[in-house]
N, C-alpha and C positions, 0 to 999 in steps of 0.2 A: 729396542727399548726395554727398560727395566723399571718397574713400579713396585716399591715396597709398601705393603699395606700393614701398618703396625698393629700389633695385637689389640692395643687398647682402643683402636678405632673401629674394630669389628662390631657388627651387630651383637647385642647381648640379651639373653632372656634367661632369668633364673626362676625355675618352677619349684624349687625346693629339692625334689628328687632328681631334677635334671637342670644342670647349669650348662648353657649352650652359647657358643660363640659362632656367629655366621659370617663367613668371608664374603658371601653374596646375599642379595635380597632373599629372605625366607620368612615365611609365616608373618609376624607382625612387624618385621624389620624390612624396610623398603628404602633403597637408595638407587635412583635411576642411573647412577654412575657405576654401580656394582650389581649388574644383572647377570653376570657370567663372564667367562673368559674363553672364547672359542666355543667348543661344544660343552665345556665344563659349565654346569648350571648351579651346583650347590657344593660347598665345602663347609660342613659343620664340624666344629670342635666341641665334642660333648663329654661331660662328666656325669655319669649315671650312679646314683646312690645305690648301696647294697640292697638287694632284695626289692628292686623296683624296676620299672622299664616301661616300654611302649606297648599298650594293649593292642589287639587286632585292629588294623587299619588298611585301607586299600592304596594301591598304586597302579599306574599304567604308563606305558610308553616312556620308560626311563631305565637307564643302567645304573644300579645302585651298588656301590662298592663300599664295604665297611673294613677299615683297617684298625685293628684293636691295638691300643698303645699299652694299656695296663689292664689287669683283670681278665674278664671274659664276658662274651655276650652269647645268649642262647636264643636261637631262631626257631620259629615254627610258622608254617604257611599253609594256605588253602590247597596246595598241591600235595600235601602229605609229607613234606620235608621237615626235618628237625636236625639241629646240630648245635654244638657249642664251639665257639671260635675264640681262642685264647690269645694273649698278648703276643704281637708280632705276626699273627696270622691274619688271613683275609677271607672274607665271604663276598660273593657276587650274586645279585638278583637281577635278572632281566624281567622287568614287569610286564612287557608285551601287552596283550590284550586285556590284562588285568589280573591282579593277585591280592590276596589279603594276607598279611603276615603280622607277627608280634615279635618284639625283641626285648628280652628281659635280662637284667643282671641278677642272676641267681646266686652270685658269690656273697661272701661275708665281708667284702671290701668294695670300695668304689671302683668302677670300670671307666676308663677314659678311652675315647676312640675318635677317629676321623670318619665321618660319613660323607661320601663323594657321590654326587649324581652327575651323570654324563648323558647328554641327549643322544638317542640312538640315530643311526643313519636313516632308518625308516621306521614308521609306526607299525604296530601290530606284531603278529607272531605269538607262538605259545610262550607263556612265562616259563622261567627256569631259575634254578638256584644251585650254587655250589660253594664249597669251601676248601681251603688248602693250607697246609703248614708251609711257612717260609722261614727256616732257621736264620737268625740274624748273622750267624757265622758265614753263611753262604753269600751274603751281600756285603761282606767287610771290604771296603775300598773299591766297590764297584756298584753300579746300578743294576739291579735284578728286576726283570719284568714280573709283576704280580698279576695283572689282568690286562687283556689286550684284545682288540679286534683287528689288529694289523697282521697281515699274512706273514707266516714264518715265525711268529712269536709263540713260544711254549709257555702258557700261562692260563689262568682262569679265563674263559672266553667272555667277551662282551660284544654287543651288537653295535659297535661304533668304531669309526676310524680314530682310535685313541689308544693310549697306553698308560698304565699306572705302574710306576717303577719306585723302588726304594733302595736306599744304601745306608750303610753305617760307616762312619769316617772317624778315625782317631784324631785327636787334637794335633794340629800341626800338619796334617796330611790333606790331600786334595783329591777330588773326583771330578770327572767331566761328563758332559752329556751333549751329543751333537743334535741340534734342533734344526730340522729341515726348513727350507724357505717356505713362508706362508703358514706355518704352524704356530700354535700358542702353547706355552709351558707355564705351569703354575706350580711353585715349589714351596714346601713348608718343612721347616726343621721341627720334628716332634720334640726334640731336645737338642740343646747345644747352640751356642752362638756361631754364626757362619759369615763368610764373605763371599758374595756372589758377583762375579765379574767386577770386582773391586768395590762393591757396595756392601756395607755391614748390615746384618739383620739378626734379630733376637729370636729365641725359641718361639714358635707358633706365629711369627709374622708371616704374612702371605706375600710371595714374590712373583709377580706377573712378568713374563718375558716374551718377547717377539722380535724377530729380525736380529738375532744376536749370533747366529751361526753355531757357536759352542758355548755351553754353559759351564763355567768353571767355578766349582765350590770348594772353598778352603774352610776346614773346620777349625774354628778358634777354640772350641771345647770339643770333647767327644760328642759326636752329633749323630742323630738319626734322621734321615731325610725321606721325604715322600714327594713324588712328582707326578704330575699329570701332563701328558703330551697329546694335544688334540688339534683337529683342524680349526 
């Protein structure tokens, strides 16, 4: 099955410094039909104004992946970690038994990002954080794994039977992804119109897939894709 969730139907909250779209129920947005997709619980599409951000706040028992689309985000946490993650790169935080962190856009321009929350296979464990560069040229015409808890994947580690992958595809070209039986995929084009298994989608639409075997993505424009594969 394939379900396209149009961008203009997503949850929306504009706080001035933060303009957020919610693919799934989050904060004051609640839709009982959109509580997650497999182990994927949150996919927020955030625009953060220059010189602003999220002050220190706690998390626990969640795998939190941040994919920066434009600008950069600066992270600090109660474990003593700090780092700046720029456009195209990824940071991962395993909240475990509990962690407090802040995320600020310290740039002089707006930062846009996807923040993705995946439920861990089991609760607890020491919290952890990491970041890594993923040059877009390396994922041209193919999906590259950014974060994963699947054995054999070389990526930022997460504590879930799930994978976060990304690809860039030139207009008129295609890329495919094999989805194993019983698993859930959620795909978003950060930019570019795409056709997924024959169905058209616009930039930042959410595309939920299950029981399709192979996901075929044709780029109608130059496209940047992010996909979550989970149980």
